[in-house]
C-alpha positions as CSV (number, residue, x, y, z in Angstrom):
1,M,0.2,0.0,-0.1
2,V,1.6,3.3,-1.3
3,F,0.3,4.8,2.3
4,E,1.8,2.5,4.1
5,T,5.0,3.7,2.4
6,Q,4.2,6.8,2.6
7,L,3.6,6.7,6.2
8,K,6.9,4.7,7.6
9,L,9.2,6.2,5.5
10,L,7.9,9.5,7.3
11,L,7.9,8.1,10.9
12,S,11.2,7.1,9.8
13,A,12.7,10.6,8.9
14,Q,11.2,11.6,12.3
15,N,8.7,14.4,10.7
16,I,7.1,15.6,13.0
17,L,3.2,17.1,12.3
18,I,1.8,15.5,8.9
19,Y,-1.0,16.1,8.0
20,V,-3.6,12.9,6.2
21,T,-6.5,14.2,4.4
22,T,-10.0,11.4,4.4
23,I,-13.5,11.0,4.5
24,E,-12.5,7.9,6.5
25,E,-11.4,8.4,10.1
26,E,-12.1,4.9,11.4
27,R,-10.5,3.1,8.5
28,L,-7.3,5.4,9.3
29,E,-7.4,5.1,12.9
30,Y,-7.7,1.3,12.1
31,N,-4.3,1.4,9.7
32,L,-2.3,3.4,11.5
33,H,-2.9,1.1,14.4
34,L,-1.2,-1.9,12.0
35,I,1.2,0.3,10.4
36,I,2.5,1.2,14.6
37,Q,2.8,-2.3,15.4
38,K,4.4,-3.5,12.4
39,G,6.9,-1.0,12.0
40,F,7.5,1.1,14.9
41,K,7.1,0.0,19.2
42,K,5.4,3.3,19.8
43,F,1.9,3.7,21.5
44,M,-1.0,6.1,19.6
45,Y,-2.5,8.2,21.9
46,C,-5.8,9.2,19.6
47,W,-7.8,12.7,20.9
48,D,-11.7,14.4,19.2
49,F,-12.8,16.8,20.0
50,V,-16.5,15.8,21.4
51,N,-14.9,12.7,23.9
52,G,-11.2,14.1,24.5
53,Y,-8.5,11.5,24.7
54,Y,-10.2,7.9,24.2
55,N,-7.9,5.0,24.1
56,N,-5.7,5.1,26.9
57,P,-7.7,4.3,30.5
58,N,-5.3,7.0,32.5
59,Y,-6.6,9.6,30.1
60,L,-10.0,8.7,29.4
61,S,-12.1,12.4,28.7
62,K,-8.8,14.2,28.8
63,A,-9.3,17.9,26.8
64,V,-12.9,17.1,26.1
65,R,-14.2,20.1,24.0
66,N,-10.6,21.8,24.4
67,P,-8.4,21.7,21.6
68,L,-5.9,23.6,23.2
69,Q,-6.4,21.6,26.2
70,A,-5.1,18.5,24.0
71,I,-1.7,20.2,22.7
72,E,-1.7,21.6,26.3
73,F,-1.5,17.5,27.4
74,I,1.0,16.1,24.7
75,E,3.2,19.3,26.4
76,K,2.8,18.2,29.7
77,L,3.0,14.4,29.2
78,N,6.0,12.6,29.9
79,F,7.4,10.4,27.1
80,P,10.0,9.1,27.3
81,T,9.7,7.0,24.2
82,S,7.8,7.1,20.5
83,T,4.6,8.4,21.1
84,I,2.0,9.2,18.2
85,F,-1.1,11.7,18.4
86,F,-3.5,10.9,16.4
87,L,-6.3,14.8,16.5
88,K,-9.5,14.0,14.8
89,D,-10.4,16.6,12.9
90,F,-7.9,19.1,14.5
91,H,-7.7,21.4,11.2
92,V,-10.5,22.9,12.5
93,F,-9.2,25.1,15.6
94,M,-5.5,25.5,13.8
95,N,-6.4,29.1,13.0
96,D,-6.1,30.0,16.5
97,I,-2.8,31.7,17.4
98,S,-2.2,30.2,20.9
99,I,-2.6,26.4,19.3
100,I,-0.2,27.0,16.0
101,R,1.8,28.8,18.8
102,K,1.5,25.4,20.9
103,I,2.1,23.6,18.4
104,K,5.2,25.2,17.1
105,N,6.5,25.0,21.0
106,I,6.0,21.4,21.2
107,S,8.1,20.1,17.9
108,R,11.6,20.1,19.8
109,D,10.2,18.0,22.5
110,L,8.4,15.5,19.7
111,K,11.7,15.3,17.3
112,K,13.9,14.8,20.7
113,T,12.0,11.7,21.3
114,N,11.1,10.7,18.0
115,S,7.2,11.4,17.9
116,S,5.0,12.6,16.0
117,I,1.6,14.4,15.3
118,I,-1.0,13.1,13.2
119,I,-4.0,15.0,11.7
120,S,-7.1,13.8,10.1
121,A,-9.0,15.8,8.2
122,S,-11.6,16.0,5.2
123,E,-9.9,18.9,3.4
124,V,-6.8,20.5,3.5
125,Q,-6.7,23.6,5.7
126,I,-3.5,24.3,6.8
127,P,-2.7,28.2,8.4
128,S,0.2,29.8,6.9
129,L,2.5,29.7,9.9
130,L,2.8,25.9,9.8
131,K,2.5,25.4,6.1
132,D,6.6,24.6,6.3
133,S,6.0,22.1,8.9
134,M,3.5,20.3,7.4
135,T,3.3,17.6,5.5
136,V,0.2,16.2,4.2
137,L,-0.7,12.2,3.0
138,D,-3.7,11.5,1.5
139,F,-5.4,8.3,2.2
140,P,-7.3,6.4,-0.7
141,L,-10.3,4.9,-0.9
142,P,-10.5,1.2,-0.6
143,N,-7.6,-0.9,-3.3
144,D,-9.8,-3.8,-4.8
145,D,-7.8,-6.1,-2.9
146,E,-9.7,-4.3,0.4
147,I,-13.2,-4.3,-1.2
148,S,-12.9,-7.5,-2.3
149,L,-11.7,-8.3,1.5
150,E,-15.3,-6.9,3.1
151,L,-17.4,-7.9,0.2
152,N,-16.4,-11.5,2.1
153,R,-16.7,-10.6,5.5
154,L,-20.1,-9.0,4.6
155,L,-21.5,-11.9,3.5
156,Q,-20.5,-14.7,6.0
157,I,-22.2,-11.6,8.8
158,M,-25.2,-11.4,6.8
159,H,-24.8,-15.7,6.7
160,I,-24.9,-15.1,2.2
161,D,-22.9,-18.4,0.2
162,S,-19.8,-16.4,-1.2
163,S,-20.0,-19.3,-3.9
164,T,-23.5,-17.6,-6.0
165,Y,-21.8,-14.0,-6.0
166,S,-18.0,-16.5,-7.5
167,E,-19.4,-15.7,-11.2
168,Y,-20.3,-11.6,-10.7
169,F,-17.8,-10.7,-7.2
170,N,-15.3,-9.5,-9.5
171,D,-17.4,-6.7,-11.2
172,L,-19.3,-6.0,-8.0
173,V,-15.1,-5.4,-6.7
174,L,-15.5,-3.5,-9.8
175,A,-18.0,-1.5,-9.0
176,Y,-16.8,-0.5,-5.5
177,R,-14.7,1.4,-6.6
178,G,-14.6,4.6,-5.9
179,F,-16.7,4.2,-2.4
180,S,-15.2,4.1,1.4
181,I,-15.3,1.1,3.5
182,E,-19.0,2.6,5.6
183,K,-20.4,3.6,2.3
184,I,-20.3,0.0,0.8
185,R,-21.5,-1.1,4.2
186,R,-24.5,0.9,4.2
187,S,-24.6,-0.4,-0.1
188,I,-24.8,-4.1,-0.3
189,A,-26.6,-4.1,3.2
190,K,-29.4,-2.4,1.9
191,L,-28.7,-4.0,-2.5
192,L,-28.5,-7.4,-0.6
193,S,-31.6,-7.8,1.3
194,S,-34.0,-6.9,-1.3
195,H,-32.7,-9.9,-3.2
196,Q,-32.1,-8.0,-6.1
197,S,-30.6,-9.8,-9.1
198,I,-27.3,-9.8,-9.7
199,T,-27.6,-7.6,-12.5
200,A,-29.6,-4.9,-11.4
201,L,-27.3,-4.8,-8.0
202,I,-24.4,-3.7,-9.9
203,N,-26.8,-1.2,-11.9
204,N,-27.8,-0.6,-8.5
205,I,-24.6,0.6,-7.5
206,A,-23.4,2.4,-10.4
207,D,-26.4,4.9,-10.2
208,E,-24.9,4.8,-6.3
209,K,-22.0,6.3,-7.9
210,Q,-23.2,8.7,-9.9
211,Q,-24.9,10.0,-7.7
212,L,-21.8,11.0,-5.7
213,V,-20.2,12.0,-8.6
214,Q,-23.0,14.7,-9.2
215,Q,-22.7,16.2,-6.1
216,T,-19.4,17.4,-7.1
217,D,-19.7,20.9,-9.1
218,V,-16.5,19.9,-11.6
219,L,-17.6,16.4,-13.3
220,E,-20.8,15.3,-14.4
221,F,-21.9,11.7,-15.3
222,Y,-22.4,11.6,-19.0
223,P,-25.7,9.8,-20.5
224,V,-24.0,8.1,-23.8
225,N,-26.0,6.8,-26.8
226,Y,-24.0,6.6,-29.7
227,N,-21.7,4.3,-31.4
228,F,-18.9,3.4,-34.2
229,E,-22.0,2.8,-36.2
230,D,-23.3,6.1,-35.7
231,I,-20.6,7.8,-36.9
232,G,-19.6,8.2,-40.6
233,G,-15.8,7.3,-41.5
234,L,-13.0,8.0,-39.2
235,V,-11.2,4.2,-40.0
236,I,-7.9,4.5,-38.9
237,L,-9.3,6.5,-35.7
238,K,-12.0,3.8,-35.3
239,D,-9.9,1.3,-35.7
240,W,-7.4,2.0,-33.4
241,L,-10.4,2.6,-30.7
242,K,-11.6,-1.2,-31.9
243,K,-8.1,-2.6,-30.5
244,R,-8.2,-1.3,-27.6
245,S,-11.7,-1.6,-27.0
246,R,-10.3,-5.0,-23.6
247,A,-7.3,-3.1,-22.8
248,F,-9.3,-2.3,-19.1
249,S,-10.0,-6.2,-19.3
250,E,-8.7,-8.6,-16.5
251,Q,-7.4,-10.7,-19.8
252,A,-5.9,-7.1,-20.7
253,K,-3.7,-6.7,-17.4
254,S,-2.7,-10.5,-17.9
255,Y,-1.6,-10.3,-20.6
256,G,0.9,-7.1,-19.3
257,L,-0.9,-4.4,-21.7
258,L,-0.1,-0.8,-20.8
259,V,-3.5,0.6,-19.4
260,P,-4.8,2.7,-22.5
261,R,-4.4,7.1,-21.3
262,G,-6.0,8.8,-23.9
263,I,-6.4,10.3,-26.7
264,L,-6.6,14.5,-28.1
265,L,-9.0,14.8,-31.1
266,V,-8.6,18.1,-32.8
267,G,-10.8,19.9,-36.1
268,I,-12.4,22.2,-36.5
269,Q,-16.1,22.0,-34.5
270,G,-18.7,19.4,-36.3
271,T,-16.3,16.8,-37.4
272,G,-17.7,14.5,-34.9
273,K,-15.0,14.6,-32.0
274,S,-17.3,15.0,-29.8
275,L,-19.6,12.1,-30.5
276,I,-16.3,9.8,-30.3
277,A,-16.1,10.4,-27.1
278,K,-19.5,9.0,-26.4
279,A,-18.9,6.2,-29.1
280,I,-16.2,5.3,-26.5
281,S,-18.2,5.1,-24.0
282,C,-21.0,3.0,-25.4
283,Q,-18.1,0.9,-27.5
284,W,-16.0,-0.3,-24.1
285,Q,-19.4,-0.2,-21.8
286,L,-17.8,1.9,-19.4
287,P,-19.1,5.0,-17.4
288,L,-19.0,8.8,-19.5
289,L,-17.6,11.4,-16.9
290,K,-17.6,14.9,-19.0
291,L,-15.4,17.6,-17.1
292,D,-16.8,21.1,-17.0
293,I,-13.1,23.2,-17.8
294,G,-14.4,26.2,-17.1
295,K,-15.4,25.5,-13.7
296,I,-12.4,24.1,-12.5
297,F,-10.4,28.1,-12.2
298,A,-12.7,29.6,-10.0
299,G,-11.9,32.9,-8.8
300,I,-10.3,32.7,-5.2
301,V,-6.4,32.1,-5.4
302,G,-5.4,28.2,-5.2
303,E,-8.5,27.0,-5.5
304,S,-8.3,26.0,-9.5
305,E,-5.3,24.4,-8.3
306,Q,-7.3,22.7,-5.7
307,R,-10.5,21.9,-8.3
308,M,-8.0,20.0,-10.9
309,R,-6.9,17.3,-7.6
310,Q,-10.5,16.9,-6.7
311,M,-11.4,16.0,-10.6
312,I,-8.7,13.8,-10.7
313,K,-8.9,12.2,-7.3
314,I,-13.1,11.7,-8.0
315,S,-12.3,10.1,-12.0
316,E,-9.4,7.6,-10.5
317,Q,-12.0,6.5,-8.0
318,S,-14.6,6.0,-10.5
319,S,-12.3,3.8,-13.0
320,P,-12.9,1.9,-15.2
321,C,-13.7,5.1,-16.8
322,V,-14.2,7.6,-19.9
323,L,-12.9,10.9,-18.9
324,W,-14.2,13.7,-22.1
325,I,-12.7,17.0,-22.0
326,D,-14.3,19.3,-24.7
327,E,-12.8,21.8,-26.4
328,I,-9.8,22.0,-24.1
329,D,-7.8,24.3,-26.0
330,K,-10.6,26.8,-24.3
331,A,-8.7,26.4,-21.1
332,F,-5.2,25.5,-21.7
333,N,-4.7,28.8,-24.6
334,R,-1.0,29.2,-24.3
335,L,-1.6,33.0,-24.1
336,N,-3.4,32.7,-20.9
337,N,-0.7,32.7,-18.2
338,N,0.2,36.4,-19.3
339,I,-3.4,37.6,-18.0
340,D,-4.0,35.7,-14.9
341,S,-0.9,35.2,-13.3
342,G,-0.1,32.2,-13.5
343,T,-3.1,30.0,-12.7
344,T,-3.4,28.2,-15.7
345,G,-0.1,27.4,-16.1
346,R,-0.5,25.7,-12.4
347,V,-3.3,24.4,-13.2
348,L,-1.9,23.0,-16.3
349,S,1.1,21.8,-14.9
350,T,-1.0,19.5,-12.5
351,F,-3.4,17.9,-15.0
352,L,0.2,16.7,-17.7
353,T,1.9,15.5,-14.7
354,W,-1.5,13.1,-14.4
355,L,-1.5,12.4,-18.2
356,A,2.0,11.0,-17.7
357,E,2.4,9.3,-14.4
358,K,-1.9,8.4,-14.0
359,E,-1.3,3.7,-13.5
360,T,-5.4,4.0,-12.9
361,A,-7.7,3.5,-15.9
362,V,-8.9,6.4,-16.5
363,F,-9.2,7.1,-20.6
364,V,-9.3,10.3,-21.4
365,V,-10.7,12.2,-24.6
366,A,-9.4,15.4,-24.9
367,T,-11.0,17.3,-27.8
368,A,-9.2,21.2,-29.0
369,N,-10.9,22.9,-32.6
370,Q,-8.4,26.0,-32.3
371,V,-4.7,23.8,-32.3
372,L,-2.9,26.4,-32.6
373,N,-3.1,27.9,-29.6
374,L,-2.8,24.7,-27.6
375,P,0.5,25.4,-25.5
376,S,3.4,23.2,-26.8
377,E,3.7,21.1,-23.7
378,L,0.0,18.9,-24.4
379,L,1.0,18.1,-27.4
380,R,4.4,16.5,-26.1
381,K,4.4,12.7,-27.0
382,G,3.6,10.9,-23.5
383,R,1.1,13.1,-22.6
384,F,-1.3,11.3,-24.8
385,D,-0.9,8.0,-27.1
386,E,-2.0,9.7,-30.2
387,I,-3.0,12.8,-31.7
388,F,-6.2,12.9,-34.5
389,F,-6.9,15.2,-36.6
390,L,-10.7,14.5,-38.1
391,D,-10.8,16.5,-41.2
392,L,-13.7,17.3,-43.2
393,P,-14.8,14.3,-44.9
394,S,-14.3,13.0,-47.8
395,L,-17.0,12.1,-50.6
396,E,-17.4,8.8,-49.5
397,E,-17.5,9.8,-46.1
398,R,-20.2,12.6,-46.3
399,E,-22.3,10.0,-48.8
400,K,-21.9,7.4,-45.6
401,I,-22.5,10.6,-43.2
402,F,-26.0,11.6,-45.1
403,Q,-27.1,8.0,-44.8
404,I,-26.5,7.9,-41.3
405,H,-28.9,10.5,-40.9
406,L,-31.4,10.0,-42.9
407,M,-32.3,6.2,-41.6
408,K,-32.6,8.2,-38.2
409,F,-35.0,10.7,-39.9
410,R,-36.6,8.2,-41.9
411,P,-36.1,4.6,-41.6
412,L,-38.3,3.6,-44.1
413,S,-37.7,5.7,-47.3
414,W,-34.6,7.0,-46.7
415,F,-33.2,5.4,-50.0
416,Q,-35.2,7.1,-51.6
417,Y,-33.0,10.2,-51.3
418,D,-30.0,10.7,-53.9
419,T,-27.6,10.6,-51.4
420,I,-24.4,10.4,-53.7
421,Y,-25.4,13.4,-55.7
422,L,-25.9,15.4,-52.3
423,S,-22.5,14.2,-50.7
424,Q,-21.1,15.8,-54.3
425,L,-22.6,19.4,-53.5
426,T,-20.8,18.9,-50.3
427,E,-17.6,19.4,-50.3
428,K,-15.9,21.3,-47.2
429,F,-19.3,20.3,-44.9
430,S,-18.6,18.9,-41.8
431,G,-20.8,16.2,-40.5
432,A,-22.6,18.5,-38.3
433,E,-23.2,20.8,-41.0
434,I,-24.3,18.2,-43.2
435,K,-27.1,17.1,-40.5
436,Q,-27.9,20.9,-40.1
437,A,-28.8,20.7,-44.0
438,I,-31.3,17.9,-43.3
439,V,-32.9,19.1,-40.3
440,E,-33.1,23.1,-42.5
441,A,-34.9,21.2,-45.3
442,M,-37.4,19.4,-43.0
443,Y,-38.7,22.3,-40.9
444,N,-39.0,24.0,-45.1
445,A,-41.0,21.1,-46.2
446,F,-43.4,20.8,-43.2
447,Y,-44.0,24.4,-42.8
448,E,-45.1,24.0,-46.2
449,K,-46.9,20.7,-45.4
450,R,-45.1,18.4,-47.5
451,E,-42.8,15.7,-47.2
452,F,-38.9,16.7,-47.5
453,C,-37.2,15.1,-50.5
454,T,-33.5,15.5,-52.3
455,Q,-34.5,19.2,-54.0
456,D,-35.2,20.2,-50.1
457,I,-31.8,19.5,-48.7
458,V,-30.2,20.8,-52.1
459,N,-31.5,24.4,-51.8
460,V,-30.6,24.7,-48.3
461,I,-26.8,23.9,-49.4
462,N,-26.7,26.0,-51.8
463,N,-27.1,28.6,-49.8
464,F,-25.1,27.5,-46.7
465,V,-21.5,28.8,-46.0
466,P,-19.6,26.3,-44.4
467,L,-17.5,26.7,-41.3
468,A,-14.1,25.6,-43.3
469,F,-14.4,28.9,-45.5
470,T,-13.9,31.1,-42.5
471,D,-10.9,28.6,-40.7
472,Q,-9.0,27.8,-43.6
473,A,-5.3,28.6,-40.8
474,N,-6.5,26.9,-38.6
475,I,-7.1,23.9,-40.7
476,S,-4.0,24.5,-42.4
477,A,-1.9,24.3,-39.7
478,I,-3.5,21.0,-38.7
479,Q,-2.9,19.2,-42.0
480,K,0.8,20.1,-42.2
481,W,0.9,18.6,-39.2
482,A,-0.6,15.3,-40.1
483,I,1.4,15.5,-43.2
484,S,4.7,15.7,-41.0
485,G,4.1,13.2,-38.3
486,K,2.7,14.8,-35.6
487,I,-0.7,13.8,-35.7
488,R,-2.0,11.2,-37.3
489,M,-4.7,11.2,-39.6
490,A,-8.3,9.8,-38.8
491,S,-9.6,8.8,-41.9
492,R,-8.4,6.9,-44.7
493,Y,-8.0,8.9,-48.2
494,E,-8.1,6.6,-51.3
């Protein structure tokens, strides 16, 4: 366990003040006892605001509802050997100057006896006067092994034959990723008592996880109703994605495959970048999380970086999943650093470090329209597995796009429309513009109280100015990068 290794290292290096962020006090306390018993000959005193010191019969109820007295207790206690003082929710009281001063005063004595104070908190709130003295650790949510142990224990307690769930046990473990132990206990008790099927059980867990994500301001669960068959063209990109559709399975892990990091899709608006993100989620049968990149940047200094870290944590808790970051170029514009005191640069640095080092099953799909505005660090090899250029559709792709949309609007009569002729008329049209031409033709015909026909679509096309005519500089730059090999083409042209 990474947390155990980090804590042991900090205690061995005589770190006096350790700040642990967690929403699981009980599990943290249990793990601290195990770590200290196994690796250190230390005694641990535990304190909370309501009960005071509670795990030593000689000092029961000491410093009840008195955080300053809790520190004075440490100062006055004669502890010749190494000791750990575990203070719950103590960050709430650390803005008091008397408490800050007391902590500073006892630090020297703690160092002499190789003792430490561990503070648990749900979020990082460290006063500036103590920042240099504090070391922050994040206590992660349960891993797969811990979830497995807890599920087996709960099944045993509830006198349920574990063989009933053996076939789906790994799916249950996967579904409960991102849940705290207490949340797992409540969930499994509620769901098993309702005598639901395994499939319904897993679906309900997914609904609970969706509710957890929706409680945040940064990420949202995005519904998916597209697959690769709903997207015309882009054969190279779709083939690349199909080869990785089982990359998050246990078989892939046993084979030794690395977890794919993600892709960056560049091109002008309407070429299918957002549709690809939705289709990946559907094709791979993974939940799709959409990041509202605008909500990352908040007004308070330091809050933007905190929100980026929160986004990373939530997406990793929801893994395996697809993380869709739409129009990333609007947030990480290389010109922004000159006007926002470096906030964009710090947020980008956090994001890039995570992209390069993440080992969790989070597949990032980022899209960008104005690729010329993107910082070079984002385009460097190793950030994404591939960067794909979604060009304007070719003649054959336009015909396919017309067929896909007409089959949706007129499933019984779509073949009556001259899609070959329409595709010839729509050079430099994007897929979204082709769809809009059909919709506009339908409105015109509906107004005249008749069925729309090929000529109605032709009339709309003749009065339509594609976006490509106004975005030539951006398209030309991307095409040059594609020709030079910096990015890959998403389509195959004959």
